[in-house]
C-alpha positions as CSV (number, residue, x, y, z in Angstrom):
1,M,0.0,0.0,0.0
2,M,1.3,3.4,-0.9
3,A,2.2,5.5,2.2
4,E,0.1,8.5,1.1
5,Q,-3.0,6.4,1.4
6,R,-2.6,6.3,5.2
7,L,-2.9,9.3,7.4
8,H,-2.6,9.8,11.2
9,A,-2.0,12.6,13.6
10,F,0.1,10.9,16.2
11,G,3.1,12.9,17.2
12,N,5.4,14.2,20.0
13,D,2.8,16.3,21.8
14,A,0.9,16.1,25.0
15,L,-1.2,13.2,23.8
16,G,1.7,11.1,22.5
17,A,0.6,7.6,21.7
18,D,-1.2,7.0,25.0
19,D,-4.6,5.6,25.5
20,V,-7.0,6.9,28.2
21,V,-5.5,4.8,31.0
22,G,-2.0,6.1,30.1
23,L,-3.2,9.7,29.9
24,R,-4.9,9.4,33.3
25,E,-1.6,8.2,34.8
26,R,0.3,11.1,33.2
27,L,-2.3,13.6,34.4
28,E,-2.0,12.2,38.0
29,R,1.8,12.6,37.8
30,R,1.2,16.1,36.4
31,E,3.4,15.4,33.4
32,V,0.7,17.0,31.3
33,S,-2.3,19.2,32.0
34,P,-5.9,19.0,30.7
35,A,-5.4,22.2,28.8
36,E,-2.4,20.7,27.0
37,L,-4.4,17.5,26.1
38,L,-7.3,19.6,24.8
39,A,-5.0,21.8,22.7
40,A,-3.2,18.7,21.2
41,A,-6.5,17.0,20.4
42,R,-7.9,20.1,18.6
43,S,-4.6,20.5,16.7
44,R,-4.6,16.8,15.6
45,A,-8.3,16.9,14.6
46,E,-7.7,20.0,12.6
47,A,-4.7,18.3,10.8
48,L,-6.8,15.3,9.9
49,Q,-10.0,17.2,8.9
50,P,-9.1,18.3,5.4
51,R,-8.6,14.7,4.2
52,V,-10.4,12.5,6.7
53,N,-13.4,14.8,7.2
54,A,-14.6,13.4,10.5
55,V,-15.7,16.6,12.4
56,V,-19.0,18.1,11.5
57,A,-19.0,20.9,14.2
58,W,-16.4,22.2,16.6
59,A,-17.3,22.6,20.3
60,F,-15.6,25.9,21.1
61,P,-15.4,27.3,23.6
62,P,-15.4,23.9,25.3
63,H,-17.8,22.9,28.0
64,P,-17.1,24.1,31.6
65,R,-13.9,22.7,33.1
66,P,-14.6,19.2,34.5
67,D,-14.4,18.2,38.1
68,P,-10.7,17.3,38.6
69,Q,-11.8,14.3,40.7
70,A,-13.9,12.9,37.9
71,P,-12.6,9.6,36.5
72,L,-12.1,10.8,33.0
73,S,-11.2,14.4,33.9
74,G,-9.5,16.3,31.2
75,I,-9.7,13.4,28.6
76,P,-10.5,14.9,25.1
77,T,-13.2,13.2,23.1
78,V,-15.9,13.7,20.4
79,V,-19.6,13.3,20.6
80,K,-21.4,11.7,17.6
81,D,-23.8,14.1,15.9
82,N,-27.0,12.3,16.9
83,E,-26.5,13.1,20.6
84,P,-27.4,16.6,21.8
85,L,-24.4,18.7,23.0
86,A,-25.4,22.1,24.5
87,G,-24.5,25.0,22.2
88,V,-23.9,22.8,19.1
89,P,-26.5,21.8,16.5
90,T,-27.6,18.2,16.3
91,R,-27.8,17.5,12.6
92,E,-28.2,13.7,12.6
93,G,-26.0,13.6,9.4
94,S,-28.9,15.1,7.4
95,R,-29.7,18.1,5.3
96,A,-33.3,17.7,6.5
97,T,-32.6,18.9,10.1
98,A,-32.3,22.5,11.3
99,D,-29.0,24.3,12.0
100,R,-30.1,25.1,15.6
101,P,-27.9,24.8,18.6
102,A,-29.1,22.3,21.2
103,P,-30.2,24.1,24.4
104,T,-29.0,21.3,26.7
105,D,-26.8,18.2,26.7
106,G,-28.5,14.9,25.9
107,V,-28.9,12.3,28.7
108,W,-25.8,10.3,27.6
109,A,-23.7,13.4,26.9
110,A,-24.5,14.8,30.3
111,Q,-23.2,11.6,31.9
112,F,-20.1,11.5,29.8
113,L,-19.3,15.1,30.7
114,A,-20.0,14.3,34.4
115,L,-17.3,11.6,34.1
116,G,-14.9,14.4,33.1
117,A,-14.5,13.9,29.3
118,V,-14.1,17.1,27.3
119,P,-15.6,17.1,23.8
120,I,-13.7,19.0,21.0
121,G,-16.6,18.7,18.6
122,K,-19.3,16.6,17.0
123,S,-18.4,13.6,14.7
124,T,-19.9,12.6,11.4
125,L,-22.4,9.9,10.7
126,P,-24.6,8.8,7.7
127,E,-28.1,10.2,7.6
128,F,-29.9,9.2,10.8
129,G,-27.4,6.3,11.1
130,L,-29.3,4.2,8.6
131,T,-26.4,2.6,6.7
132,S,-23.0,1.2,7.4
133,T,-20.8,3.8,5.9
134,T,-20.3,7.5,6.7
135,E,-20.8,9.3,3.4
136,S,-23.8,11.6,3.8
137,L,-24.9,14.3,1.4
138,F,-24.8,16.7,4.4
139,S,-21.1,16.4,5.3
140,G,-19.6,14.3,2.5
141,P,-17.5,11.1,2.9
142,T,-15.5,10.4,6.0
143,R,-12.3,8.6,5.0
144,N,-10.5,5.7,6.8
145,P,-7.2,6.8,8.2
146,W,-5.7,3.4,7.4
147,N,-6.5,3.9,3.7
148,L,-8.1,7.1,2.6
149,G,-9.8,5.4,-0.3
150,R,-11.8,3.2,2.1
151,S,-14.9,3.5,4.2
152,V,-14.8,4.0,8.0
153,G,-18.0,2.0,8.3
154,G,-21.1,3.4,10.0
155,S,-22.8,4.8,11.6
156,S,-20.3,5.9,14.2
157,G,-17.7,6.5,11.5
158,G,-16.5,10.0,12.4
159,S,-15.7,9.0,16.0
160,A,-13.9,5.9,14.8
161,A,-11.8,7.9,12.3
162,L,-10.7,10.4,15.0
163,V,-9.8,7.7,17.5
164,A,-7.9,5.6,14.9
165,G,-6.2,8.6,13.5
166,G,-5.0,9.7,16.9
167,A,-7.0,12.9,17.4
168,V,-8.7,11.7,20.6
169,P,-8.2,8.5,22.6
170,I,-11.9,7.7,23.1
171,G,-15.0,8.7,21.0
172,H,-18.8,8.5,21.5
173,A,-20.6,5.8,19.5
174,N,-24.0,4.3,19.5
175,D,-25.3,1.1,17.9
176,G,-28.7,0.3,16.4
177,G,-27.6,-2.5,14.1
178,G,-23.8,-2.6,14.4
179,S,-22.9,1.1,14.5
180,I,-20.3,0.7,17.2
181,R,-18.8,-2.6,16.0
182,I,-18.7,-2.0,12.3
183,P,-16.6,1.3,12.5
184,A,-14.4,-0.3,15.1
185,S,-13.8,-3.2,12.7
186,C,-13.0,-0.9,9.8
187,C,-10.7,1.3,11.8
188,G,-8.8,-1.2,14.0
189,L,-10.5,-0.3,17.2
190,V,-12.2,-1.9,20.2
191,G,-16.0,-1.5,20.0
192,L,-18.3,-3.0,22.6
193,K,-22.1,-2.7,22.1
194,P,-23.5,-3.2,25.6
195,S,-26.6,-5.0,26.7
196,R,-29.9,-3.2,26.4
197,G,-30.3,-0.8,29.3
198,R,-26.6,-1.0,30.5
199,I,-25.8,2.6,29.5
200,I,-28.1,5.5,30.2
201,D,-30.1,6.7,27.2
202,L,-33.1,8.9,26.3
203,P,-36.4,7.7,27.9
204,E,-38.0,8.0,24.5
205,I,-35.9,5.1,23.2
206,E,-37.7,2.7,25.5
207,K,-41.0,3.7,23.8
208,L,-40.0,2.1,20.5
209,P,-41.7,-1.2,19.8
210,V,-38.3,-2.9,20.0
211,N,-35.4,-0.9,21.5
212,V,-32.4,-1.7,19.3
213,V,-30.2,1.3,20.1
214,T,-27.5,1.4,22.8
215,Q,-24.9,4.0,23.6
216,G,-21.1,3.4,24.0
217,V,-17.6,4.3,22.9
218,V,-14.8,3.3,20.5
219,T,-11.3,3.1,21.9
220,R,-7.8,1.9,20.9
221,S,-7.4,-0.6,23.8
222,V,-9.5,-3.1,25.7
223,R,-8.5,-1.5,29.1
224,D,-10.0,1.8,27.9
225,T,-13.3,0.2,27.0
226,A,-13.3,-1.7,30.4
227,L,-12.6,1.6,32.2
228,Y,-15.4,3.4,30.5
229,F,-18.0,0.8,31.5
230,A,-16.7,0.6,35.0
231,V,-16.9,4.3,35.6
232,S,-20.2,4.7,33.8
233,E,-21.7,2.0,36.1
234,R,-20.8,4.2,39.1
235,I,-23.2,6.8,37.9
236,H,-25.9,4.7,36.2
237,R,-26.3,1.1,37.5
238,N,-29.1,-1.0,35.9
239,S,-30.1,-3.4,38.7
240,A,-31.8,-5.7,36.1
241,L,-28.4,-6.6,34.7
242,P,-25.4,-8.3,36.4
243,P,-22.7,-5.7,37.2
244,V,-19.7,-5.5,34.9
245,G,-17.3,-4.1,37.4
246,H,-13.8,-3.0,36.5
247,V,-12.3,-5.7,34.3
248,T,-8.5,-5.4,34.6
249,H,-7.3,-8.9,34.1
250,P,-8.2,-12.0,32.0
251,S,-10.2,-14.7,33.8
252,D,-8.7,-18.1,34.7
253,R,-12.0,-19.6,33.5
254,R,-11.7,-21.5,30.2
255,L,-14.6,-20.8,27.9
256,R,-16.7,-22.8,25.5
257,I,-16.3,-20.9,22.3
258,A,-18.4,-21.5,19.2
259,V,-17.1,-20.2,15.9
260,T,-18.8,-19.5,12.6
261,T,-17.2,-17.9,9.6
262,S,-20.5,-16.8,8.1
263,G,-23.3,-14.6,9.2
264,H,-26.0,-15.8,6.9
265,P,-26.5,-19.2,5.2
266,R,-26.9,-17.6,1.7
267,L,-24.4,-14.7,2.0
268,P,-20.7,-15.4,1.3
269,T,-17.9,-14.2,3.6
270,E,-14.8,-12.9,2.0
271,P,-11.8,-15.3,2.5
272,A,-9.7,-12.7,4.3
273,V,-12.5,-12.2,6.8
274,A,-13.1,-15.9,7.3
275,S,-9.3,-16.3,7.8
276,A,-9.3,-13.6,10.5
277,V,-12.1,-15.4,12.4
278,R,-10.3,-18.8,12.1
279,D,-7.0,-17.3,13.2
280,A,-8.8,-15.8,16.3
281,A,-10.3,-19.2,17.0
282,R,-6.9,-20.9,16.8
283,L,-5.5,-18.3,19.2
284,C,-8.4,-19.0,21.7
285,E,-7.7,-22.7,21.4
286,S,-4.0,-22.2,22.0
287,L,-4.9,-20.3,25.2
288,G,-6.8,-23.3,26.5
289,H,-10.3,-22.5,25.6
290,H,-12.6,-25.2,24.1
291,V,-13.3,-24.1,20.5
292,E,-15.9,-25.7,18.2
293,E,-16.9,-24.6,14.7
294,V,-20.6,-24.4,14.2
295,E,-23.1,-23.5,11.5
296,F,-24.6,-20.0,11.9
297,P,-27.0,-20.7,14.8
298,Y,-29.9,-18.4,13.9
299,G,-32.4,-18.6,11.1
300,E,-33.0,-16.2,8.2
301,Q,-36.4,-14.9,9.4
302,V,-34.8,-12.7,12.1
303,G,-32.9,-10.8,9.4
304,V,-36.0,-10.3,7.3
305,D,-37.9,-9.0,10.4
306,F,-35.0,-6.6,11.3
307,L,-35.0,-5.1,7.8
308,R,-38.7,-4.6,8.0
309,Y,-38.3,-2.9,11.4
310,W,-35.4,-0.8,10.1
311,A,-37.6,0.4,7.2
312,F,-40.3,1.3,9.7
313,L,-37.9,3.5,11.6
314,A,-37.0,5.3,8.3
315,Y,-40.7,5.7,7.6
316,G,-41.2,7.3,11.1
317,I,-38.4,9.8,10.3
318,K,-40.0,10.8,7.0
319,R,-43.5,11.1,8.5
320,L,-42.8,12.3,12.0
321,G,-39.5,14.1,11.5
322,G,-40.9,17.5,12.5
323,R,-42.1,16.1,15.8
324,M,-38.9,14.1,16.4
325,F,-36.3,16.7,15.3
326,G,-38.1,20.0,15.8
327,K,-39.0,23.0,13.8
328,G,-37.3,23.3,10.5
329,F,-37.2,19.6,9.6
330,R,-37.6,19.2,5.8
331,A,-38.6,15.7,4.6
332,D,-38.0,16.9,1.0
333,L,-34.3,17.0,1.7
334,L,-34.0,13.4,2.9
335,E,-31.5,11.2,1.1
336,P,-32.6,8.6,-1.6
337,F,-31.7,5.7,0.6
338,T,-33.8,6.9,3.6
339,L,-36.7,7.4,1.2
340,E,-36.2,4.0,-0.2
341,L,-36.4,2.4,3.2
342,A,-39.5,4.5,4.1
343,G,-41.1,3.4,0.8
344,M,-40.4,-0.3,1.5
345,F,-42.3,0.0,4.8
346,S,-45.2,1.8,3.1
347,G,-45.6,-1.2,0.8
348,S,-45.6,-3.8,3.5
349,A,-46.8,-2.1,6.7
350,E,-49.3,-4.8,7.4
351,R,-46.4,-7.2,8.1
352,L,-44.9,-5.1,10.8
353,P,-46.9,-6.4,13.8
354,A,-45.9,-10.0,13.2
355,A,-42.3,-9.0,12.7
356,V,-42.3,-7.1,16.0
357,R,-43.7,-10.1,17.8
358,R,-41.0,-12.3,16.5
359,L,-38.3,-9.7,17.2
360,K,-39.5,-9.5,20.8
361,R,-39.3,-13.2,21.2
362,F,-35.9,-13.5,19.7
363,G,-34.0,-12.5,22.8
364,A,-35.1,-15.5,24.8
365,D,-34.1,-17.9,21.9
366,Y,-30.8,-16.0,21.5
367,D,-29.9,-16.3,25.2
368,A,-30.9,-20.0,25.2
369,S,-28.3,-20.7,22.5
370,F,-25.6,-19.7,25.1
371,D,-26.5,-22.7,27.2
372,R,-24.3,-24.6,24.7
373,F,-21.4,-22.1,24.6
374,D,-20.2,-19.0,26.4
375,V,-19.0,-16.9,23.5
376,L,-19.8,-16.9,19.8
377,L,-17.0,-15.8,17.5
378,S,-18.0,-14.6,14.0
379,P,-17.2,-11.9,11.4
380,V,-18.2,-8.4,12.1
381,T,-18.8,-7.8,8.3
382,A,-18.8,-10.1,5.4
383,H,-15.9,-8.3,3.6
384,E,-13.2,-5.7,4.3
385,P,-14.1,-2.0,4.4
386,P,-15.4,-1.1,0.9
387,P,-14.1,1.7,-1.3
388,I,-15.5,5.2,-0.8
389,G,-18.7,5.4,-2.9
390,Y,-19.6,1.7,-2.8
391,L,-22.3,2.5,-0.2
392,G,-22.3,6.2,-1.0
393,A,-25.4,8.5,-0.7
394,L,-25.8,8.8,-4.5
395,V,-25.7,5.0,-5.2
396,E,-29.0,3.8,-6.6
397,P,-31.0,3.0,-3.5
398,R,-31.9,-0.6,-4.4
399,T,-28.3,-1.3,-5.3
400,H,-27.3,0.3,-2.0
401,L,-29.6,-1.9,-0.1
402,V,-28.4,-5.1,-1.7
403,R,-24.8,-4.2,-1.1
404,L,-25.6,-3.3,2.5
405,L,-27.3,-6.6,3.2
406,R,-24.3,-8.5,1.7
407,Y,-21.9,-6.5,3.9
408,V,-23.7,-6.7,7.2
409,S,-25.7,-9.6,8.5
410,V,-24.3,-10.6,12.0
411,T,-24.3,-7.4,14.1
412,P,-28.1,-6.7,14.2
413,L,-28.7,-9.9,16.2
414,Q,-27.4,-8.4,19.4
415,N,-29.4,-5.3,18.9
416,I,-32.6,-7.4,18.5
417,A,-31.8,-9.6,21.5
418,G,-30.5,-6.8,23.7
419,A,-27.2,-8.7,24.2
420,P,-23.6,-7.5,24.1
421,G,-21.3,-7.8,21.1
422,L,-17.7,-6.8,20.7
423,S,-15.4,-6.1,17.8
424,L,-11.7,-6.7,18.2
425,P,-9.0,-5.7,15.6
426,L,-7.5,-9.1,15.1
427,G,-7.2,-9.2,11.3
428,M,-5.7,-7.2,8.4
429,S,-6.6,-7.2,4.8
430,A,-4.2,-7.3,1.8
431,A,-5.0,-3.6,1.3
432,G,-3.7,-2.8,4.8
433,V,-7.1,-2.1,6.3
434,P,-8.2,-3.7,9.6
435,I,-10.6,-6.6,9.9
436,G,-12.5,-7.0,13.1
437,V,-13.6,-10.3,14.7
438,H,-16.9,-10.3,16.5
439,A,-17.4,-11.9,20.0
440,A,-20.9,-12.2,21.4
441,A,-22.3,-13.4,24.7
442,R,-25.6,-13.7,26.4
443,T,-27.5,-10.7,27.7
444,G,-25.7,-9.0,30.7
445,D,-22.4,-10.9,30.2
446,E,-20.1,-8.0,29.1
447,R,-17.6,-9.1,31.7
448,T,-16.9,-12.4,29.9
449,L,-16.3,-10.6,26.6
450,L,-13.9,-8.0,28.2
451,E,-12.0,-10.7,30.1
452,L,-11.5,-12.7,26.9
453,A,-10.6,-9.5,25.0
454,L,-7.9,-8.6,27.4
455,E,-6.4,-12.1,27.1
456,L,-6.5,-11.9,23.3
457,E,-5.0,-8.4,23.2
458,Q,-2.1,-9.6,25.4
459,A,-1.5,-12.7,23.3
460,A,-1.7,-10.9,20.0
461,P,-1.3,-7.1,20.4
462,F,-3.4,-5.1,18.1
463,A,-1.8,-3.4,15.0
464,R,-1.4,0.4,15.4
465,I,-1.7,2.8,12.5
466,Q,1.4,4.8,13.5
467,T,3.7,1.7,13.7
468,T,2.3,-0.5,11.0
């Protein structure tokens, strides 16, 4: 790969090459100050912006100085542009929304700020997070720092690009069908979609027929992801779920790990992706875990039902956008793919109630499958990050949909079930772009995933863009 296809902002400044844990240690030793970290993050993001295009709005002046005792005090970050941040517009990656500053922070952002994180801006996403690349007509394509000709995935693509490219060590992400895990896979990051209700979110989300959306982050190390969930749990603890706690070491327990190299019986997986999954399985086996290759354990109907539900959400945006996103919403400016999904629902609305009933039942069947194994390893996506434009906003909508379905078929399962799923950067394509391997567990069992992830990271350290 030609060197000019790769771009990062790591350098000899206050941020260095440290992750969040390393920066916290340096802050405690007073080797750096929060102001120096913030200045370095802004400078790095500005250096990346002309070619990577991952920031949609800057947050300046920054929010009030965080509590110095807060666990993430002084750590620079970004907030995805579908979460309100006071004083900055929330555009949802869409031309259809109004350019109006949010009066208050969203529920998740307020918690993140209470933890001490300092946002430098809002990160890009595709229109309303409805596809798995970040190439909206509103802000243009966000490019992958590992290869500027490739997609960063979606929908949390801007955050993933900024974390992978070195601008910030941690970035906000959320996930309604893979939107934490797919960008993490594309950009060589750790991306954990938590169990439903694990992380605080808007009360309105719970009113959906099936709540498929969860909040989270993307990071460059497992220990950073583990830290985020540990400190978040101190503020918001869901008593219906087992506690995660602070996972700092692998477990001595040896796991039953099922492995599948496909995500759908009729959709092929690219050889490089299948190879990355098998390599991860062999690594697990070498560490003493019991590994067994299995057929994809879930039927096709759940995917059909999810697509129908996804189309229903797009229809809701088209018809109720003014109520959802406020004055100034213009449905006539929605992108072709959003309108295609909305139209799909209009033509089959009578099938939604049965689909919703099946989706609601799926969680019990999904968790029951983990009676036979502790972790399921699989691909995150069926092929490596596609070229910019392959899933672009101007691609003929039906072609876009076919390509999307062939690209992503595994990650929505955890959104439907409400279970955790984790992308780990354990593979690399011939084009020098990361390939993630997906690890899933039963609802509430994030701890097992994090313990396994720490063990795998120690055994096979993740590739870093500045050293690869």
